[in-house]
C-alpha positions as CSV (number, residue, x, y, z in Angstrom):
1,M,-34.4,24.8,14.3
2,D,-33.2,23.9,17.7
3,S,-36.8,22.3,18.6
4,V,-36.0,20.9,15.2
5,L,-32.8,19.0,16.2
6,L,-33.6,17.9,19.8
7,F,-37.2,16.1,18.2
8,G,-34.5,14.5,15.8
9,C,-31.9,13.8,18.5
10,T,-34.6,12.3,20.8
11,V,-35.9,9.6,17.8
12,L,-32.2,8.6,16.9
13,L,-32.1,8.0,20.2
14,F,-35.1,5.6,21.3
15,G,-34.1,4.1,17.8
16,L,-30.6,3.5,18.9
17,V,-32.0,1.6,22.0
18,A,-34.7,0.0,20.3
19,L,-32.0,-1.7,18.2
20,A,-29.7,-2.4,21.3
21,S,-32.3,-4.6,22.8
22,I,-32.5,-6.4,19.9
23,S,-29.5,-9.1,20.3
24,M,-25.3,-8.6,21.1
25,L,-24.5,-8.1,17.7
26,A,-27.4,-5.2,17.0
27,S,-26.3,-3.6,20.7
28,I,-22.2,-3.5,19.3
29,V,-23.5,-2.1,16.2
30,A,-26.2,0.7,17.8
31,L,-23.3,1.5,20.0
32,A,-20.8,2.2,17.0
33,L,-23.4,4.0,15.4
34,A,-23.7,6.3,18.9
35,G,-20.1,7.0,18.8
36,G,-20.1,7.7,15.0
37,I,-22.8,10.6,15.5
38,T,-21.1,11.8,18.4
39,V,-17.5,11.6,16.3
40,L,-19.8,13.6,14.1
41,T,-21.3,16.6,15.7
42,C,-18.0,17.2,17.8
43,F,-15.9,17.7,14.6
44,G,-17.7,17.5,11.3
45,L,-17.8,14.9,8.3
46,E,-14.1,16.7,6.7
47,K,-12.6,15.8,10.2
48,T,-14.3,12.9,10.8
49,G,-13.4,11.6,7.7
50,T,-9.4,12.4,7.9
51,G,-9.3,10.5,11.5
52,L,-10.6,7.0,9.3
53,I,-8.4,7.1,6.7
54,F,-5.5,7.4,9.0
55,L,-7.1,4.6,10.6
56,A,-7.7,3.6,7.5
57,M,-4.0,3.8,6.2
58,V,-2.9,1.9,10.0
59,F,-5.3,-1.1,9.3
60,A,-4.3,-0.7,5.4
61,P,-1.2,-4.2,5.9
62,M,-2.8,-5.5,9.0
63,N,-5.0,-7.7,6.4
64,S,-5.4,-10.7,8.4
65,V,-8.1,-7.9,10.7
66,G,-10.9,-7.5,10.0
67,P,-14.7,-6.9,11.8
68,S,-16.2,-10.0,11.2
69,A,-15.3,-13.6,10.6
70,A,-18.5,-14.6,8.3
71,V,-16.8,-11.9,5.9
72,S,-13.6,-12.9,6.0
73,F,-12.5,-10.8,2.8
74,V,-13.6,-7.3,4.2
75,T,-11.0,-6.5,6.2
76,F,-11.6,-3.5,9.0
77,A,-9.0,-0.6,6.0
78,D,-11.7,-1.6,3.6
79,L,-14.6,-0.3,6.8
80,F,-12.2,2.7,7.3
81,F,-12.0,3.8,3.9
82,F,-15.0,3.5,2.7
83,L,-16.7,5.2,5.8
84,G,-13.4,8.0,5.6
85,F,-13.8,9.0,2.4
86,S,-17.7,9.1,2.2
87,C,-17.3,11.3,5.0
88,L,-14.7,13.0,2.6
89,L,-17.2,13.2,-0.7
90,P,-18.7,16.7,0.1
91,T,-15.1,18.0,0.2
92,M,-14.3,16.1,-2.8
93,L,-16.8,17.1,-5.1
94,L,-16.7,21.0,-4.6
95,R,-12.4,20.5,-3.8
96,R,-11.2,21.6,-7.2
97,S,-8.8,19.1,-8.3
98,P,-6.6,19.2,-11.1
99,A,-7.2,15.6,-13.5
100,P,-5.6,12.7,-12.8
101,P,-1.8,12.2,-15.1
102,L,-2.8,11.1,-18.6
103,L,-0.4,8.0,-18.6
104,Y,-2.9,6.8,-15.9
105,I,-6.2,7.6,-17.5
106,L,-4.6,5.8,-20.5
107,G,-3.9,2.9,-18.7
108,A,-7.2,2.9,-16.5
109,I,-9.4,2.7,-19.8
110,I,-6.8,0.3,-21.7
111,L,-7.1,-1.6,-18.4
112,V,-10.8,-2.1,-17.6
113,A,-11.4,-2.0,-21.4
114,V,-9.4,-4.8,-22.2
115,G,-10.1,-6.8,-19.3
116,S,-13.9,-6.4,-19.1
117,V,-14.0,-8.3,-22.7
118,T,-11.8,-11.1,-22.1
119,S,-13.2,-11.9,-18.7
120,I,-16.9,-11.7,-21.1
121,G,-15.7,-14.5,-23.1
122,A,-13.4,-16.4,-20.4
123,T,-14.6,-19.7,-18.9
124,H,-15.7,-18.8,-16.1
125,P,-16.8,-15.1,-16.8
126,G,-18.3,-14.7,-13.3
127,I,-14.9,-15.2,-11.2
128,S,-12.6,-13.4,-13.6
129,L,-15.3,-10.6,-13.7
130,N,-14.9,-10.3,-9.5
131,L,-11.2,-10.6,-10.1
132,M,-10.7,-8.3,-12.2
133,S,-13.4,-6.2,-9.5
134,R,-10.3,-5.8,-7.0
135,L,-8.0,-4.8,-9.3
136,V,-9.9,-1.9,-10.1
137,V,-11.5,-1.2,-6.7
138,T,-7.4,-1.3,-5.3
139,A,-5.3,-0.2,-8.5
140,L,-7.8,2.6,-9.9
141,G,-9.8,3.1,-6.9
142,L,-7.7,4.1,-4.2
143,P,-5.5,6.2,-6.3
144,L,-7.8,8.3,-7.3
145,A,-9.8,8.5,-4.3
146,F,-6.2,9.8,-2.7
147,M,-6.1,12.5,-6.0
148,F,-9.7,14.0,-5.5
149,W,-9.2,14.0,-2.2
150,R,-6.5,16.2,-2.5
151,P,-4.8,16.5,1.3
152,G,-2.2,18.7,2.9
153,W,1.8,17.8,1.8
154,K,1.7,18.3,5.5
155,L,-1.6,15.8,6.5
156,T,-0.6,13.5,3.6
157,G,2.9,13.0,5.7
158,Y,0.0,11.4,9.0
159,L,-1.8,9.2,6.9
160,A,2.4,7.7,5.9
161,G,3.1,7.5,9.2
162,G,0.1,5.5,9.6
163,Y,0.5,3.3,7.0
164,V,4.4,2.6,9.1
165,L,2.4,2.0,12.3
166,G,0.5,0.0,10.9
167,V,3.5,-2.7,10.2
168,I,4.6,-1.6,13.3
169,I,1.8,-3.1,15.0
170,S,1.8,-5.6,12.0
171,A,5.2,-7.1,13.5
172,G,5.3,-6.6,17.0
173,Y,2.3,-9.2,17.2
174,G,4.2,-11.9,15.0
175,V,7.1,-11.0,17.4
176,V,4.7,-11.7,20.2
177,T,2.6,-14.5,19.2
178,G,5.6,-15.9,17.3
179,T,6.4,-18.3,14.2
180,H,3.4,-19.3,11.9
181,S,4.0,-23.1,10.3
182,S,2.7,-23.4,6.3
183,G,4.2,-26.4,4.5
184,L,8.5,-26.9,5.3
185,E,8.3,-23.4,5.9
186,T,8.4,-21.7,9.6
187,R,8.5,-17.3,9.1
188,Y,6.4,-14.5,10.7
189,I,3.6,-13.5,9.3
190,G,2.0,-10.8,11.7
191,L,-1.1,-9.7,11.3
192,T,-1.1,-10.1,7.5
193,E,-2.5,-13.6,5.9
194,Q,1.7,-15.1,4.7
195,P,5.1,-14.0,5.2
196,N,5.6,-12.6,2.1
197,E,3.0,-9.7,2.8
198,L,4.7,-8.9,6.2
199,G,8.1,-8.5,3.8
200,L,6.2,-6.3,1.5
201,T,4.0,-3.8,4.3
202,G,7.8,-3.9,5.4
203,L,9.0,-2.9,2.3
204,L,6.3,-0.3,1.0
205,G,6.2,1.1,4.8
206,A,10.8,1.6,4.8
207,A,9.7,3.2,1.1
208,L,7.4,6.0,2.9
209,V,9.6,6.6,5.6
210,P,12.2,9.0,3.4
211,Y,8.8,11.5,2.8
212,I,7.6,11.5,6.2
213,V,10.9,12.9,8.1
214,K,11.5,15.7,5.5
215,V,7.3,16.8,6.2
216,M,6.9,16.3,9.8
217,P,8.9,18.2,12.1
218,P,12.7,17.9,13.1
219,T,12.3,16.7,15.7
220,H,10.0,13.8,15.6
221,R,12.2,12.3,12.4
222,W,14.8,10.1,15.0
223,F,11.1,8.8,16.3
224,W,10.3,7.9,12.0
225,W,14.0,6.5,11.5
226,G,13.7,4.8,14.2
227,A,10.3,3.5,12.9
228,G,11.5,2.8,9.4
229,A,14.0,0.4,11.1
230,I,11.7,-1.5,12.6
231,N,9.6,-1.7,8.9
232,V,13.3,-2.9,8.0
233,G,13.3,-5.6,10.4
234,A,10.4,-6.8,9.7
235,I,11.0,-7.8,6.4
236,W,14.0,-9.3,8.1
237,I,11.7,-11.4,9.8
238,S,8.9,-12.3,7.6
239,G,11.9,-14.2,5.5
240,S,10.7,-12.7,1.9
241,R,14.1,-13.1,-0.1
242,A,11.6,-10.1,-3.1
243,A,11.5,-8.0,-0.4
244,L,15.2,-8.0,0.6
245,L,16.6,-7.4,-2.2
246,V,14.5,-4.6,-3.2
247,L,15.7,-3.3,-0.5
248,V,19.5,-3.3,-1.1
249,M,18.2,-2.1,-4.6
250,M,16.5,0.9,-3.0
251,A,19.3,1.7,-0.5
252,F,21.3,1.9,-3.5
253,I,19.1,4.0,-5.0
254,Y,18.1,6.8,-3.1
255,P,21.6,8.1,-3.2
256,I,22.2,8.2,-6.8
257,I,18.0,10.0,-7.5
258,E,18.7,12.9,-3.7
259,K,22.0,13.3,-4.4
260,S,23.0,13.5,-1.2
261,A,26.3,12.3,0.4
262,K,25.1,11.7,3.3
263,A,22.9,8.6,2.7
264,T,26.2,7.6,0.0
265,A,27.9,7.6,4.2
266,W,24.9,5.6,5.5
267,L,24.9,3.3,2.5
268,F,28.5,2.6,2.9
269,A,28.7,2.0,7.0
270,G,25.4,-0.4,6.7
271,I,27.6,-2.3,4.0
272,T,30.5,-2.3,6.6
273,I,28.1,-3.3,9.9
274,G,27.2,-5.7,8.1
275,L,30.5,-7.5,6.8
276,A,31.3,-7.3,10.3
277,L,28.0,-9.0,11.7
278,S,27.7,-11.2,8.3
279,S,27.8,-14.9,10.5
280,K,25.3,-14.1,12.5
281,L,22.9,-12.7,10.3
282,L,23.2,-16.0,8.1
283,A,23.0,-18.0,11.1
284,D,19.5,-17.8,10.9
285,K,18.0,-19.9,8.3
286,S,14.3,-18.7,8.1
287,G,15.7,-15.5,8.0
288,A,15.5,-13.1,4.7
289,L,19.5,-13.2,3.9
290,G,19.6,-16.8,5.2
291,R,16.8,-17.2,2.2
292,L,17.7,-15.7,0.3
293,L,21.1,-17.2,-0.1
294,G,19.5,-20.7,-0.6
295,A,18.7,-22.1,3.3
296,G,15.5,-23.3,4.8
297,S,12.7,-23.8,2.0
298,A,13.9,-22.0,-0.3
299,S,15.1,-25.2,-2.5
300,A,11.6,-25.8,-2.6
301,S,10.3,-22.6,-3.1
302,D,12.2,-21.8,-6.2
303,E,11.5,-25.3,-7.9
304,Q,8.0,-24.2,-7.0
305,R,8.0,-21.0,-8.1
306,S,9.8,-22.1,-11.7
307,G,7.7,-24.5,-12.8
308,L,4.2,-21.6,-11.9
309,I,5.8,-19.1,-14.3
310,H,6.4,-21.7,-16.6
311,E,3.3,-22.6,-17.3
312,G,2.1,-18.7,-17.4
313,L,4.0,-18.7,-20.1
314,T,3.1,-21.5,-21.5
315,L,-0.8,-19.9,-21.1
316,F,0.2,-16.8,-22.5
317,Q,1.3,-18.0,-25.6
318,A,-1.8,-19.4,-26.1
319,H,-3.7,-16.0,-26.2
320,P,-0.9,-13.6,-26.5
321,L,-2.8,-10.1,-27.5
322,F,-5.8,-10.3,-24.9
323,G,-5.2,-13.0,-22.3
324,S,-7.9,-15.6,-20.9
325,G,-9.3,-14.2,-18.0
326,F,-8.3,-13.4,-14.5
327,E,-9.0,-16.9,-13.4
328,T,-5.4,-17.9,-13.2
329,A,-4.4,-14.5,-11.5
330,L,-1.6,-14.6,-8.6
331,I,-0.4,-18.0,-8.9
332,Y,2.9,-17.0,-11.8
333,H,4.7,-15.4,-8.7
334,V,5.5,-12.3,-11.5
335,I,2.7,-9.4,-11.4
336,Y,4.3,-8.6,-15.0
337,L,3.2,-12.6,-16.1
338,E,0.3,-12.3,-14.3
339,V,-1.4,-9.5,-15.8
340,A,0.4,-10.8,-19.7
341,V,-1.7,-14.1,-19.1
342,C,-4.8,-12.1,-17.9
343,V,-5.7,-9.7,-20.3
344,G,-2.7,-10.2,-22.9
345,I,0.1,-8.0,-24.6
346,F,-2.8,-4.8,-24.0
347,G,-3.5,-5.5,-20.6
348,L,-0.3,-5.4,-19.7
349,V,0.4,-2.1,-21.8
350,G,-2.3,-0.3,-19.5
351,F,-0.9,-1.9,-16.4
352,L,2.4,-0.2,-16.8
353,F,1.2,2.5,-17.3
354,L,-0.8,2.4,-14.9
355,L,1.8,1.8,-12.6
356,G,4.6,4.1,-14.4
357,S,2.3,7.3,-13.6
358,G,2.8,6.8,-9.6
359,V,6.9,6.0,-10.3
360,L,7.5,9.0,-12.5
361,P,6.8,11.1,-10.0
362,L,10.5,10.5,-8.7
363,F,12.3,12.2,-11.5
364,T,9.5,15.2,-12.4
365,A,7.6,15.7,-9.0
366,P,9.0,19.5,-7.0
367,R,11.4,17.6,-4.3
368,P,11.2,16.8,-1.7
369,L,7.5,15.5,-2.3
370,H,9.4,13.6,-5.7
371,R,9.9,11.4,-2.4
372,L,6.3,9.6,-1.9
373,A,6.5,7.8,-4.5
374,Y,9.9,5.6,-3.5
375,P,7.3,3.5,-2.8
376,A,5.6,2.8,-6.6
377,L,9.0,2.1,-7.7
378,A,9.6,-0.3,-4.9
379,Y,6.3,-2.1,-5.9
380,A,7.5,-2.3,-9.4
381,L,10.9,-4.2,-8.4
382,V,9.7,-6.0,-6.6
383,G,6.5,-7.0,-9.4
384,C,9.7,-9.5,-10.8
385,L,9.6,-11.6,-7.9
386,T,6.1,-11.8,-6.6
387,P,2.4,-12.6,-7.4
388,L,0.8,-9.5,-5.4
389,L,-1.2,-7.8,-7.2
390,W,-3.3,-6.2,-5.8
391,D,-4.4,-5.7,-2.1
392,R,-5.1,-1.9,0.5
393,Y,-2.4,-3.1,1.7
394,I,-0.2,-2.5,-1.2
395,W,-2.5,0.0,-3.6
396,S,-3.1,2.4,-0.4
397,A,1.0,3.1,0.1
398,I,1.0,3.2,-4.3
399,G,-2.2,5.8,-3.5
400,L,0.1,8.3,-2.3
401,S,2.6,8.8,-4.8
402,Y,0.3,9.7,-7.4
403,L,-1.0,12.5,-5.2
404,V,2.0,13.6,-7.1
405,A,1.2,12.5,-10.4
406,T,-1.2,15.1,-10.9
407,T,-0.8,18.8,-12.5
408,M,-0.1,21.6,-10.3
409,T,-0.9,25.2,-10.2
410,P,2.1,28.0,-9.7
411,A,1.3,28.6,-6.7
412,E,1.3,25.3,-5.3
413,R,4.9,24.7,-6.5
414,A,5.3,28.0,-4.6
415,E,4.7,27.1,-1.8
416,I,6.5,23.7,-1.8
417,E,9.7,25.5,-2.4
418,S,9.1,27.9,0.8
419,T,8.1,25.3,2.6
420,Y,10.1,22.1,2.3
421,V,12.4,23.2,-0.1
422,E,16.3,23.6,1.1
423,P,19.1,25.6,0.1
424,T,20.9,23.7,-2.5
425,K,24.1,22.7,-0.9
426,E,22.0,21.9,2.2
427,R,20.3,19.6,0.6
428,V,23.3,18.1,-1.6
429,N,24.9,17.1,1.2
430,S,21.9,15.7,3.5
């Protein structure tokens, strides 16, 4: 057996050397393959796959960073997700995972069925089917992959932490390189493709922090609260009014759902500090608050959005039941209107089932795991104000929410309660 393994490694080594001699690009590919084989040999498929998924979560908020300009639509997050879940496939097939929630299954079936039929009948079927596939891969593929993998709750915390760190890297790059000018706007975009995407990644990252601090060691909590504060800062420098408004809404919702007196006290402290610094905060006309109050390019943006929403409503009224295909997706600035235009009332119901199954665990899952659903709630709220319907930076964060949507065995619930649930008095006041 050892001789066969030695022979295989020797053949592989000569193959990589031959590949590296072709060109510079081939050398890079050969080096990457050699590194990948070394990692696989040292750590095995499951640990390697887990590490790649962590890297995918770090790169998910940086959707402008990819391996090659020739395929600009492929990002490093896509590459790491593909390689990671490929390595984890044997584990996913052998592991007995619970079925996805019924609401999710119904939503997926309705959305795919209606979207396929509508796209085939669209003016440009190929374009519509291509765009629909992006929604299917992200909104269905990523949550399903997480549900079938079913990482442990602490590991899920590290994956969520990877996303939060990715937002910090993106925002930090934006601060170092400066603002980006586009039309009437001069705002930070970080390592995303536009300012509102930086704001949305900051919002989703901040929404993950309450879960992270609960499953991480207590000595690390201040680090993650600080990381969450930087994610909030990413919202501010992005100038995204939608992300800021939803962040404020989440700040009021959080103490109610958590039944936390401490969170309520922090909320009022934040309001007090905000009022004290209001004059300085309002001085930044390109910041999220300044734009929310109408400064900068806000008026022109509002006028443009109003016209597009009116156009979307007109198109929806022409095809209310099944929509007109995905050819005009992502332009109407409200994801629910966009879905209604694309796949009509029936498809919208499927999408609401899909998204709702990610939000519902906030009220039904065991505490504190219910906190994983905060990103899904944040996206459901910001969807009223944003056109951003699909991308790995959205559904990688929301995909974690579906881990608590699946049915848990009594043994799993008992483990959760013994590991994470604090005494009642402490939980209510912390």
